[in-house]
C-alpha positions in Angstrom: 98.1 -111.9 177.3 95.2 -109.4 177.1 93.3 -108.6 180.3 89.7 -109.8 180.3 87.1 -107.6 181.8 85.1 -109.2 184.6 81.4 -109.4 183.9 78.9 -108.1 186.4 78.1 -111.5 187.9 81.8 -112.1 188.5 82.2 -108.7 190.2 79.2 -109.3 192.4 80.3 -112.8 193.4 83.8 -111.5 194.3 82.2 -108.9 196.5 79.9 -111.4 198.2 83.0 -113.1 199.7 83.4 -110.2 202.0 81.0 -109.2 204.8 80.5 -106.0 206.7 81.4 -107.8 209.9 84.8 -108.6 208.6 85.7 -105.0 207.9 83.9 -103.1 210.6 87.2 -102.2 212.2 88.7 -101.2 208.9 88.3 -98.1 206.8 86.6 -99.5 203.8 83.9 -101.9 202.6 84.0 -103.6 199.2 81.3 -102.5 196.8 79.3 -105.7 196.9 77.1 -104.7 194.0 78.9 -102.1 192.0 79.6 -103.8 188.7 77.8 -102.2 185.8 75.7 -104.2 183.4 77.8 -105.1 180.5 74.7 -105.8 178.4 74.2 -104.9 174.7 70.5 -104.4 173.9 69.6 -106.9 171.2 66.1 -105.5 170.4 64.0 -102.7 171.6 60.3 -103.4 172.4 58.4 -100.1 172.5 55.1 -100.5 174.4 53.4 -98.2 171.8 53.9 -101.0 169.2 51.9 -103.3 171.4 48.8 -101.1 171.6 49.6 -98.8 174.5 47.7 -95.5 174.2 50.0 -93.4 176.4 47.3 -90.9 177.1 47.2 -91.3 180.9 43.5 -92.4 180.7 43.4 -95.6 178.8 44.5 -98.6 180.8 47.8 -99.8 179.2 48.6 -102.8 181.4 48.0 -105.4 178.8 50.0 -103.6 176.1 53.0 -103.1 178.5 52.8 -106.7 179.6 52.9 -107.9 176.0 56.0 -105.9 175.4 57.6 -107.4 178.5 56.7 -111.0 177.6 58.0 -110.7 174.1 61.2 -109.0 175.2 61.9 -111.8 177.7 61.1 -114.5 175.0 63.5 -112.9 172.5 66.5 -114.4 174.2 67.7 -111.9 176.8 69.3 -108.5 176.8 66.2 -106.8 175.2 64.9 -103.4 176.2 61.3 -102.7 177.0 60.9 -99.0 176.2 58.5 -96.7 178.0 58.8 -93.8 175.5 59.2 -90.2 176.6 56.6 -87.5 176.4 53.7 -89.8 177.3 51.8 -91.1 180.3 50.8 -94.7 180.7 48.1 -95.8 183.1 48.8 -99.3 184.5 47.8 -101.8 187.1 50.0 -104.8 188.0 52.7 -105.7 185.6 55.2 -108.5 186.0 58.8 -108.0 184.9 60.9 -111.0 183.6 64.5 -112.1 183.5 67.3 -110.6 181.4 65.4 -107.5 180.2 66.0 -103.8 180.6 62.7 -102.2 181.6 63.5 -98.6 180.6 61.6 -95.4 181.4 62.9 -92.9 178.9 63.3 -89.2 179.7 60.0 -87.4 180.4 58.0 -90.7 180.4 55.6 -91.5 183.2 53.8 -94.5 184.5 50.6 -93.5 186.3 49.2 -96.2 188.6 45.6 -97.1 188.5 43.3 -96.4 191.5 41.0 -99.3 190.7 41.4 -102.5 192.8 40.3 -104.7 189.8 43.4 -103.6 187.9 45.7 -105.4 190.4 46.6 -109.0 191.3 45.8 -110.9 194.4 48.7 -109.2 196.3 48.2 -105.6 195.0 51.4 -104.1 193.8 52.3 -102.2 190.6 55.8 -103.3 189.5 56.3 -107.0 190.3 58.8 -109.7 189.6 59.6 -113.2 190.9 62.5 -115.5 190.5 64.2 -113.3 187.9 67.9 -113.2 186.9 69.6 -110.2 185.3 66.7 -107.8 185.6 67.5 -104.1 185.0 65.0 -101.3 185.7 66.5 -98.1 184.3 66.0 -94.7 182.8 65.1 -91.2 184.1 61.3 -91.5 183.8 58.9 -91.3 186.7 56.2 -93.5 188.3 53.3 -91.6 189.9 51.5 -93.4 192.7 48.6 -91.0 193.0 48.7 -91.6 196.8 46.1 -89.0 197.8 43.5 -90.8 195.7 43.8 -93.8 198.1 43.2 -91.7 201.2 39.8 -90.9 202.7 40.7 -87.5 204.3 43.3 -85.5 206.1 43.0 -85.9 209.9 43.6 -82.4 211.4 44.0 -83.8 214.9 46.6 -86.5 214.1 48.1 -84.4 211.3 48.3 -87.1 208.6 46.3 -88.6 205.8 43.9 -91.5 206.6 44.1 -94.4 204.2 41.1 -96.1 202.5 40.3 -99.8 202.5 43.2 -100.8 200.3 46.3 -99.4 198.6 49.0 -101.0 196.4 52.7 -101.1 196.9 54.8 -99.5 194.2 57.3 -102.4 193.8 57.1 -106.0 195.0 60.2 -107.9 193.8 60.6 -111.4 195.0 63.7 -113.6 194.9 65.4 -111.6 192.1 69.0 -112.2 191.5 71.5 -109.8 189.8 68.9 -107.0 190.1 69.7 -103.4 189.2 67.4 -100.4 189.7 69.0 -97.2 188.7 68.2 -93.5 187.8 64.4 -93.7 187.8 62.2 -91.6 190.0 58.9 -92.4 191.7 56.7 -90.6 194.1 53.3 -90.3 195.7 53.5 -93.9 196.8 50.3 -95.1 198.5 52.2 -97.7 200.5 55.8 -99.0 200.6 58.0 -98.0 197.7 60.8 -100.2 196.5 60.1 -103.5 198.4 62.5 -106.3 197.7 61.9 -109.7 199.3 64.5 -112.5 199.2 66.6 -110.8 196.5 70.3 -111.3 196.1 73.1 -109.4 194.3 71.3 -106.1 194.1 72.3 -102.6 193.1 70.0 -99.6 193.7 71.6 -96.5 192.4 70.6 -92.8 192.0 66.9 -93.1 192.7 64.8 -90.1 193.4 61.8 -90.7 195.6 59.2 -88.0 196.4 56.4 -89.3 198.6 53.9 -87.2 200.6 55.5 -86.4 204.0 52.4 -86.7 206.1 51.2 -90.0 204.6 51.8 -93.2 206.7 53.5 -96.3 205.5 55.0 -94.8 202.3 58.5 -96.1 203.0 61.3 -95.3 200.5 63.4 -98.5 200.1 62.9 -101.8 201.9 65.4 -104.6 201.5 63.6 -107.5 203.2 65.3 -110.9 203.7 67.9 -109.7 201.1 71.6 -110.3 200.8 74.5 -108.6 199.0 72.8 -105.3 198.4 74.2 -101.9 197.7 72.0 -98.8 197.9 73.7 -95.5 197.0 73.3 -92.0 195.7 69.6 -91.9 196.4 67.6 -88.8 197.2 64.5 -89.7 199.3 61.6 -87.8 200.8 58.9 -89.8 202.4 56.5 -89.8 205.3 57.6 -93.2 206.7 61.1 -94.9 207.0 63.4 -93.8 204.3 65.7 -96.8 204.0 64.9 -99.7 206.3 66.3 -103.3 206.4 63.7 -105.8 207.4 63.0 -109.5 207.9 59.2 -109.7 207.7 57.2 -112.7 208.7 56.6 -114.7 205.5 55.1 -118.2 204.7 58.2 -118.9 202.7 61.7 -119.1 204.2 63.6 -116.3 202.4 66.6 -116.4 204.8 68.2 -113.6 206.7 69.0 -110.0 205.6 72.8 -109.7 205.4 75.7 -107.9 203.6 73.9 -104.7 202.9 75.7 -101.4 202.3 73.8 -98.1 202.2 75.8 -94.9 201.5 75.9 -91.4 200.1 72.2 -90.8 200.3 70.1 -87.6 201.1 67.1 -88.4 203.2 64.0 -86.5 204.6 61.3 -88.3 206.5 58.8 -88.0 209.4 60.0 -91.3 210.7 63.4 -93.1 210.8 66.0 -92.1 208.3 68.2 -95.3 208.3 66.7 -98.2 210.2 66.7 -101.9 210.9 63.4 -103.5 211.9 60.7 -103.3 213.2 60.1 -106.8 211.6 63.0 -109.0 212.8 61.7 -112.6 212.4 65.1 -113.8 211.1 68.7 -112.5 211.7 69.8 -109.2 210.2 73.6 -108.9 210.2 76.6 -107.3 208.5 74.9 -104.0 207.6 76.7 -100.7 207.0 75.1 -97.3 206.7 77.5 -94.4 205.9 77.9 -90.9 204.5 74.3 -89.9 204.6 72.8 -86.5 205.1 69.5 -86.4 206.8 67.5 -83.2 206.4 64.7 -84.1 208.8 63.6 -87.2 210.7 62.0 -88.4 213.9 64.9 -90.8 214.5 68.2 -90.7 212.9 69.7 -94.2 213.3 67.3 -96.9 214.5 67.4 -100.6 215.4 63.9 -101.8 216.5 64.2 -105.5 217.5 60.7 -106.9 218.3 60.9 -110.6 217.2 63.0 -113.7 217.4 65.7 -112.8 215.0 69.0 -111.1 216.2 70.7 -108.0 214.9 74.5 -107.9 214.9 77.6 -106.7 213.1 76.0 -103.3 212.2 77.7 -99.9 211.7 76.4 -96.4 211.3 79.0 -93.9 210.4 79.6 -90.4 209.0 75.9 -89.4 209.2 74.5 -85.9 210.0 70.9 -85.4 210.9 68.2 -83.4 212.6 65.6 -85.3 214.6 62.4 -83.9 216.0 58.9 -84.7 217.3 56.0 -85.1 214.9 52.3 -85.7 215.7 51.6 -88.6 218.1 50.7 -91.4 215.5 54.2 -91.4 214.1 56.5 -93.9 215.7 59.4 -92.2 217.4 59.5 -89.3 219.7 62.4 -87.3 218.3 65.1 -89.7 219.6 68.5 -89.0 218.0 69.5 -92.7 217.9 67.3 -95.5 219.1 68.4 -99.1 219.7 65.6 -101.1 221.4 65.1 -104.8 222.1 61.5 -105.2 223.3 59.3 -108.2 222.9 56.5 -107.7 220.4 54.0 -109.9 222.4 53.9 -111.6 225.7 54.9 -114.9 223.9 57.8 -113.4 221.9 61.3 -114.8 222.8 63.1 -111.7 221.5 66.5 -112.0 219.8 69.7 -110.1 220.6 71.2 -106.8 219.5 75.0 -107.1 219.7 78.2 -105.9 218.0 77.0 -102.5 216.9 79.3 -99.5 216.0 78.3 -95.9 215.7 81.0 -93.4 214.6 81.3 -89.8 213.4 77.7 -88.7 214.0 76.6 -85.1 214.5 73.0 -84.4 215.3 70.6 -81.8 216.4 67.8 -83.5 218.3 64.8 -83.0 220.6 65.3 -86.3 222.5 68.0 -88.7 223.7 70.3 -91.2 222.3 68.6 -94.3 223.5 70.2 -97.8 224.0 67.4 -99.7 225.6 67.3 -103.4 226.2 64.9 -105.2 228.5 65.3 -108.0 231.0 64.0 -110.3 228.2 66.5 -108.9 225.6 69.6 -107.2 226.9 71.8 -105.3 224.4 75.6 -105.9 224.3 78.9 -104.8 222.7 78.0 -101.3 221.6 80.7 -98.8 220.5 80.1 -95.1 220.1 83.0 -93.1 218.7 83.0 -89.4 218.0 79.2 -89.0 218.4 78.0 -85.5 219.3 74.5 -84.3 219.9 72.9 -80.9 220.6 69.5 -81.3 222.4 67.0 -78.5 222.2 63.2 -78.4 222.1 61.6 -76.4 219.3 58.3 -78.2 218.3 54.9 -77.9 219.9 54.4 -81.6 220.8 54.6 -83.0 224.4 58.0 -84.3 225.6 59.4 -86.2 228.5 58.8 -89.6 227.0 60.2 -92.6 225.1 58.4 -94.5 222.3 58.4 -98.3 222.8 56.0 -99.1 219.9 55.2 -101.7 218.7 54.8 -103.9 221.8 52.2 -105.6 224.0 54.5 -106.1 226.9 55.5 -102.6 227.8 53.7 -99.2 227.5 53.6 -97.9 224.0 54.6 -94.4 225.2 56.7 -94.4 228.4 56.9 -91.3 230.5 60.6 -90.7 231.1 63.1 -87.9 231.6 65.4 -87.3 228.6 69.1 -87.4 229.3 71.6 -86.9 226.5 72.5 -90.6 226.5 70.1 -93.1 228.1 71.5 -96.7 228.5 69.3 -99.4 230.1 69.7 -103.2 230.3 72.9 -103.3 228.3 76.4 -104.8 228.7 79.8 -103.6 227.4 78.8 -100.2 226.2 81.8 -98.0 225.3 81.6 -94.2 224.6 84.7 -92.7 223.2 85.0 -89.0 222.4 81.3 -88.4 222.7 79.6 -85.2 223.8 76.2 -83.7 224.8 75.3 -80.0 224.5 72.1 -78.3 225.3 70.2 -75.6 223.5 68.5 -72.6 225.1 65.2 -74.3 225.5 65.8 -76.9 228.2 62.6 -78.3 229.7 62.6 -79.7 233.2 62.6 -83.3 231.8 66.0 -82.6 230.2 68.4 -84.1 232.8 71.8 -85.8 232.8 74.3 -85.9 230.0 74.4 -89.6 230.6 72.1 -91.9 232.6 72.7 -95.6 232.9 70.4 -98.2 234.6 71.1 -101.9 234.9 74.3 -101.6 232.8 77.5 -103.6 233.1 80.9 -102.9 231.5 80.1 -99.2 230.8 83.4 -97.5 229.7 83.8 -93.7 229.1 86.7 -92.1 227.4 86.8 -88.3 226.7 83.1 -88.1 227.3 82.0 -84.4 227.6 78.7 -82.9 228.8 77.1 -81.3 231.8 73.6 -81.8 233.1 70.9 -79.7 231.4 70.1 -78.2 234.8 73.4 -78.5 236.8 71.7 -77.1 239.9 69.3 -80.1 239.9 71.2 -83.0 238.3 74.6 -84.6 238.1 76.2 -84.8 234.7 76.4 -88.6 234.9 73.9 -90.8 236.8 74.4 -94.5 237.2 71.7 -96.6 238.9 
């Protein structure tokens, strides 16, 4: 009997039977979205045949949309071709099921800067309720971000946005979605934003956003499940890869079963992150084998809402974290897990069952595990985590960043130990170490400081105080 090849849907569905939580203690994670499209293009729909000018000046939205609509109506498997060597000015376009939206070599989509060229919810590449959508090719999308800014603020050291700006991608409830090989940059706002999508593969994207421009995140899986993000090279001002559960009018469900791996990241905010929006549970998430050139926080969980975050692992990640100008959230913390109510009325969820392994970091601030009386953190395992703390930027230190919250100070004056653990239970540090660089300000203190902590266990923990004549290596309050 001949062996039948599994199609992509079958491969994805097999992977969906496994969860990160079931293998956190193991050495592997199934590729939950690694099957390739086994599609054969039936017809090619070149946007030039539908009246596109391709001169970068004429608005080509209608022509591109016509090609998309006819490709979708042709019965599935058709390719919409954005041909190479040309530039197409567009506003909002809506992709459809069972098509390959293909940006050929040396092709470019240039986004319009006029509000009237967009829909009610301004975004460039949109889709809703699709099945089998592929976005492919090695072409580029240019977001023209600086044209949406009013000016550069020399005091705050970032660009100030104007009255409105579109998102690059807004993809709702897409199933069997694949985005691969394309590049985009100069995003005015969030980049690849996926809401309520399932069975997703994001592979080999190149993102080049402006580093000192706020809110230009790289990739945002939001209320998504069974997602694999791999081999991406991202430079952006805001969070590079961030898993969210934003507040929505529609119930899109939790974010779960997400695997991020083998990416190169550079950002002025968090490199790999969960939150800040956590209105539903986020669970079974694995970040691994990422190289972070620069960030303000390496590994981040910001819980501020009623959802809980659990069964999460960060492993095999190297990074450099540092201070940036005050408006950027994060004050150079190496790792930051915080559970802080967003408002006085928030009943904050829980952070629990978190693993961090094989981390090496150069940092200006602490590893921070910070619950609150309203939201304690529990069951945290650090294994083979090593940091070297040293100040080298010009910005003030001796602080922690609690933003966003109305219940605690935004910026909290606080000494910076190597590990800071507060309002937490069952925290285990195995084979972890703290080293100090030559520039050790007075607010660099203990290798480990714990406050209101139960079940703290140390095994082969190494590190002295930054100033041994003034502080003990370990302080437990």
